[in-house]
C-alpha positions as CSV (number, residue, x, y, z in Angstrom):
1,M,48.2,-22.4,12.6
2,G,48.7,-22.8,16.4
3,A,51.7,-22.4,18.6
4,N,54.3,-25.2,18.3
5,V,56.4,-26.7,21.2
6,I,59.6,-25.7,19.4
7,D,58.6,-22.0,19.2
8,L,61.3,-19.6,20.6
9,T,59.0,-16.6,21.0
10,T,55.3,-15.7,20.8
11,V,52.9,-13.7,18.6
12,A,52.3,-11.3,21.5
13,A,56.0,-10.7,22.0
14,V,56.5,-10.0,18.3
15,N,53.6,-7.6,18.1
16,S,54.8,-5.9,21.2
17,W,58.2,-5.4,19.6
18,L,56.4,-4.0,16.5
19,N,54.4,-1.7,18.7
20,Q,51.1,-2.9,17.2
21,G,48.0,-4.7,18.5
22,S,48.4,-8.2,20.0
23,T,46.3,-9.9,17.3
24,V,47.5,-8.2,14.1
25,D,48.3,-10.8,11.4
26,A,48.5,-13.4,14.1
27,A,48.4,-16.4,11.7
28,I,51.2,-14.9,9.5
29,I,53.4,-14.1,12.5
30,Q,52.8,-17.5,14.1
31,G,53.8,-19.3,10.9
32,A,57.0,-17.2,10.8
33,I,57.8,-18.0,14.4
34,T,57.6,-21.8,14.0
35,A,59.5,-21.7,10.7
36,F,62.3,-19.6,12.2
37,S,62.4,-21.8,15.3
38,R,62.9,-24.9,13.1
39,F,65.6,-23.1,11.3
40,V,67.4,-22.3,14.6
41,L,67.3,-26.0,15.6
42,T,68.7,-27.0,12.3
43,L,71.4,-24.4,12.4
44,T,72.5,-25.2,15.9
45,G,72.2,-28.9,15.7
46,R,69.9,-29.0,18.7
47,N,66.7,-31.0,19.3
48,N,65.0,-28.5,21.6
49,L,65.7,-25.1,23.0
50,S,62.3,-24.2,24.5
51,Q,61.5,-27.0,27.0
52,I,62.8,-29.3,29.7
53,Q,62.5,-32.8,28.3
54,S,63.4,-36.4,29.3
55,Y,65.4,-38.6,26.9
56,S,66.5,-42.2,26.7
57,E,69.4,-42.7,24.3
58,M,72.1,-45.1,23.2
59,Y,75.7,-44.1,22.3
60,D,78.9,-45.6,21.1
61,G,81.4,-45.7,24.0
62,T,84.3,-43.3,23.5
63,G,86.9,-45.1,25.5
64,G,87.4,-41.9,27.5
65,A,86.2,-40.6,30.9
66,R,83.6,-38.2,29.3
67,Q,80.5,-38.9,27.2
68,H,78.8,-36.0,25.4
69,L,75.1,-36.2,25.1
70,R,72.9,-34.9,22.3
71,N,70.8,-32.6,24.5
72,Y,72.0,-30.1,27.1
73,P,72.2,-28.5,29.7
74,I,71.9,-31.9,31.5
75,L,69.8,-31.4,34.6
76,S,69.6,-34.9,36.0
77,V,70.3,-38.5,35.1
78,S,68.0,-41.4,36.1
79,S,70.2,-44.2,34.8
80,L,73.5,-44.9,33.1
81,M,74.6,-48.3,31.8
82,I,77.9,-49.2,30.2
83,G,77.4,-52.6,28.6
84,T,75.6,-54.6,31.3
85,T,77.0,-52.5,34.2
86,A,74.7,-50.0,35.9
87,L,76.7,-47.1,37.3
88,P,75.6,-45.1,40.3
89,Q,76.0,-41.3,40.8
90,S,79.2,-40.2,42.5
91,L,78.2,-38.0,45.4
92,D,81.8,-37.5,46.6
93,P,85.2,-37.3,44.8
94,S,86.3,-40.5,46.7
95,K,83.3,-42.5,45.5
96,P,83.3,-44.0,41.9
97,G,80.4,-43.2,39.6
98,W,79.0,-40.7,37.2
99,V,78.8,-36.9,37.6
100,I,77.4,-34.2,35.3
101,D,80.4,-32.4,33.9
102,T,80.0,-28.7,34.8
103,S,83.3,-27.6,33.3
104,G,81.6,-26.5,30.1
105,L,78.0,-26.3,29.0
106,Q,76.8,-29.3,31.1
107,A,76.7,-31.3,27.9
108,A,78.6,-34.3,29.1
109,L,78.8,-37.0,31.8
110,A,82.1,-37.7,33.4
111,L,83.2,-40.8,35.3
112,R,85.0,-40.6,38.7
113,S,87.0,-43.6,39.6
114,G,87.2,-42.9,43.3
115,G,90.3,-41.9,45.2
116,G,89.9,-43.3,48.7
117,G,92.5,-46.0,48.3
118,E,90.0,-48.8,48.1
119,R,88.9,-50.9,45.2
120,A,85.8,-49.5,43.5
121,W,84.3,-52.6,41.9
122,A,85.3,-56.1,41.4
123,D,85.4,-55.5,37.6
124,G,85.6,-52.2,35.8
125,A,82.9,-51.2,33.3
126,G,85.6,-50.8,30.7
127,G,86.6,-54.4,31.0
128,G,89.7,-53.8,33.0
129,R,90.3,-54.8,36.6
130,G,88.7,-52.6,39.2
131,G,88.0,-48.9,38.7
132,F,89.9,-46.7,41.1
133,W,92.9,-44.4,41.5
134,G,95.3,-45.0,44.4
135,G,94.8,-43.0,47.6
136,Y,96.0,-39.3,47.8
137,G,96.1,-38.9,44.1
138,N,98.7,-41.6,43.4
139,A,98.6,-43.6,40.2
140,P,96.6,-46.8,40.2
141,P,98.3,-50.0,41.2
142,L,99.6,-52.2,38.4
143,G,96.8,-53.9,36.5
144,Y,94.1,-51.4,37.5
145,T,92.6,-48.8,35.3
146,P,90.3,-45.8,36.0
147,Y,86.7,-46.0,35.0
148,R,86.0,-45.4,31.3
149,F,83.1,-45.4,28.8
150,S,84.5,-48.5,27.2
151,E,84.7,-48.5,23.4
152,G,81.8,-50.3,21.7
153,I,78.8,-50.0,19.3
154,M,75.7,-48.6,21.1
155,N,77.0,-50.0,24.4
156,V,76.2,-46.9,26.5
157,A,72.5,-46.4,27.6
158,V,71.5,-43.2,29.4
159,S,68.2,-41.8,30.6
160,Y,68.3,-38.1,31.5
161,T,66.6,-34.8,31.6
162,A,67.9,-31.7,29.8
163,G,66.8,-28.2,29.0
164,Y,67.2,-24.5,30.0
165,V,66.0,-23.4,33.4
166,L,64.5,-19.9,34.0
167,S,63.9,-18.3,37.4
168,V,61.0,-16.3,38.7
169,P,62.1,-14.5,41.8
170,A,58.6,-13.3,42.9
171,E,55.3,-14.0,41.4
172,G,52.2,-12.7,43.3
173,G,49.1,-14.6,44.0
174,T,46.2,-14.9,46.6
175,V,45.3,-18.1,48.3
176,P,41.6,-18.8,47.8
177,A,39.3,-17.8,50.6
178,S,37.3,-20.4,52.8
179,P,36.1,-23.0,52.2
180,G,38.9,-23.6,49.7
181,P,40.4,-25.7,48.1
182,Y,43.5,-23.7,49.0
183,I,45.3,-24.3,45.7
184,L,47.2,-21.9,43.4
185,S,48.9,-22.6,40.1
186,V,51.9,-20.5,39.0
187,A,51.9,-18.7,35.6
188,N,54.4,-21.2,34.1
189,A,52.8,-24.3,35.7
190,A,52.9,-26.2,32.3
191,N,56.7,-26.1,32.4
192,F,57.3,-26.1,36.1
193,Y,60.7,-27.4,37.3
194,A,61.4,-26.6,40.9
195,D,60.1,-24.7,43.9
196,Q,62.3,-21.9,45.3
197,G,60.1,-20.9,48.3
198,V,56.9,-19.0,49.2
199,K,56.6,-15.9,51.3
200,L,53.6,-14.0,52.6
201,A,53.2,-10.4,51.5
202,N,54.9,-9.2,54.8
203,G,58.0,-11.2,54.0
204,T,57.3,-14.2,56.3
205,A,58.5,-17.4,54.7
206,L,56.2,-20.4,54.6
207,V,57.6,-23.9,55.2
208,A,57.6,-26.4,52.4
209,V,56.5,-30.0,53.1
210,V,57.1,-32.8,50.7
211,Y,54.2,-33.4,48.3
212,P,51.7,-35.1,48.8
213,A,51.9,-34.5,52.6
214,A,49.1,-32.2,53.8
215,P,50.4,-28.7,54.9
216,G,49.8,-27.4,58.3
217,A,49.4,-23.8,59.4
218,G,52.3,-21.8,57.8
219,Q,53.2,-24.6,55.4
220,Y,52.6,-25.5,51.8
221,N,53.4,-28.3,49.3
222,V,53.8,-28.2,45.6
223,N,53.1,-30.9,43.0
224,P,56.2,-30.8,40.8
225,A,54.3,-32.4,37.9
226,T,51.6,-29.7,37.7
227,G,53.1,-26.6,39.4
228,Q,50.1,-26.5,41.8
229,Y,50.7,-25.1,45.3
230,T,48.5,-26.3,48.2
231,F,48.2,-24.3,51.4
232,N,46.6,-24.7,54.8
233,S,43.2,-23.1,55.6
234,A,45.2,-20.8,58.0
235,Q,46.4,-19.0,54.9
236,A,43.0,-18.6,53.4
237,G,42.8,-15.3,51.5
238,A,46.5,-14.5,52.1
239,A,48.6,-12.7,49.5
240,V,51.7,-14.7,48.7
241,N,54.8,-14.5,46.5
242,F,56.2,-17.5,44.7
243,A,59.8,-18.1,43.8
244,Y,60.3,-21.0,41.4
245,Q,62.0,-22.3,38.3
246,Y,60.6,-23.5,35.0
247,G,61.8,-24.7,31.6
248,G,61.8,-22.3,28.7
249,T,63.7,-20.5,26.0
250,P,66.7,-18.6,27.3
251,Y,66.0,-14.8,27.4
252,D,68.6,-13.8,24.9
253,L,67.5,-16.4,22.4
254,A,63.8,-15.5,22.8
255,Q,64.7,-11.8,22.1
256,A,66.7,-12.8,19.1
257,A,63.8,-14.8,17.7
258,T,61.4,-11.9,18.4
259,E,63.6,-9.4,16.6
260,L,64.2,-11.5,13.5
261,V,60.6,-12.5,13.1
262,A,59.6,-8.9,13.5
263,A,62.1,-7.9,10.8
264,R,60.9,-10.6,8.4
265,Y,57.3,-9.5,9.0
266,K,58.1,-5.9,8.1
267,S,60.2,-6.9,5.1
268,R,57.1,-8.3,3.3
269,Q,56.5,-4.7,2.1
270,W,59.7,-4.7,0.1
271,I,60.3,-8.4,-1.0
272,E,63.4,-8.7,-3.2
273,Q,63.8,-4.9,-3.3
274,V,67.3,-3.5,-2.8
275,S,66.4,0.1,-2.7
276,Q,63.6,2.5,-3.5
277,V,63.8,6.1,-4.8
278,Q,61.7,8.6,-2.8
279,P,61.1,11.6,-5.1
280,G,62.2,14.8,-3.3
281,I,63.5,12.9,-0.3
282,G,66.3,10.4,-1.4
283,T,66.8,6.7,-1.7
284,T,65.9,4.1,0.8
285,A,68.2,1.1,0.9
286,Y,67.0,-2.3,2.4
287,S,69.1,-4.7,4.3
288,R,70.1,-7.9,2.4
289,L,71.5,-9.7,5.4
290,G,69.8,-13.1,6.1
291,I,70.5,-12.8,9.8
292,P,71.3,-9.5,11.5
293,P,74.7,-9.6,13.2
294,Q,73.3,-9.2,16.7
295,V,71.1,-12.2,16.2
296,G,73.8,-14.2,14.6
297,M,76.1,-13.7,17.6
298,I,73.4,-15.1,19.9
299,L,72.7,-18.1,17.7
300,E,76.4,-18.9,17.6
301,H,76.4,-19.4,21.4
302,Y,73.8,-22.2,21.1
303,K,75.4,-24.2,18.4
304,T,76.4,-27.8,19.4
305,R,80.1,-27.8,20.2
306,H,80.5,-31.6,19.9
307,I,79.2,-34.4,17.6
308,P,77.8,-37.1,19.9
309,Q,77.3,-40.5,18.2
């Protein structure tokens, strides 16, 4: 049985926690990891806790200014439609449109109705007239309503990206020597999310150019789809440090998964035993808890706090 995309930890991490060889009972431990990971997804009501993924979903409109989505944290939104109206992103409090609601777990989209004292649209997405609040925080004029996710059956369509982002502050590497190609991939290239900068070993920062533009001396580009960094020949053989972000399992959840799988692996030696008498020593009692308290507290944090339709 191989690793699964839903896995919250790895065989190597579990064996390290058990202080044993990295390949000991690998198949048994891998099976326990995937089974526990599926259990966590079921318990928390989540679809994925180990990757950044893109989703296209339909929802029943709530009639309110917020729409909770099934997957979070929400990282970006590529499109939002309410009925037949496509809504833009609001880049300013005075501009109507959608924003990612950061007041909680980034699990919802919120609608701004604008506040610049001008009419937002000819017809509001909720079916009412317009979609703005009056200037300077005043109530909307008579007959106008703020923007809303109008009530309806599967009338809200959203395409978005969600997942947990982890940061790597400094990962070392060496640019290939001449004649190149002068390309390096970071360790987490498969789940690469965003570049955070590159520095030479002496601390000099290189300048990023937008992919696929060819980098000049002292520059680099990064392919966001592959996590591959390309340098100029002027940096041939240079030691560099990458700072970047990638999608993965949050550190506390990964540790909780590691500890619980390790505990289950060790408990194979006393399946269904409550205690065992050790002549001349005493009695050994075994834990009967399904989930250790410290693991349970972490899982509680990742439970879905809303029930999106």
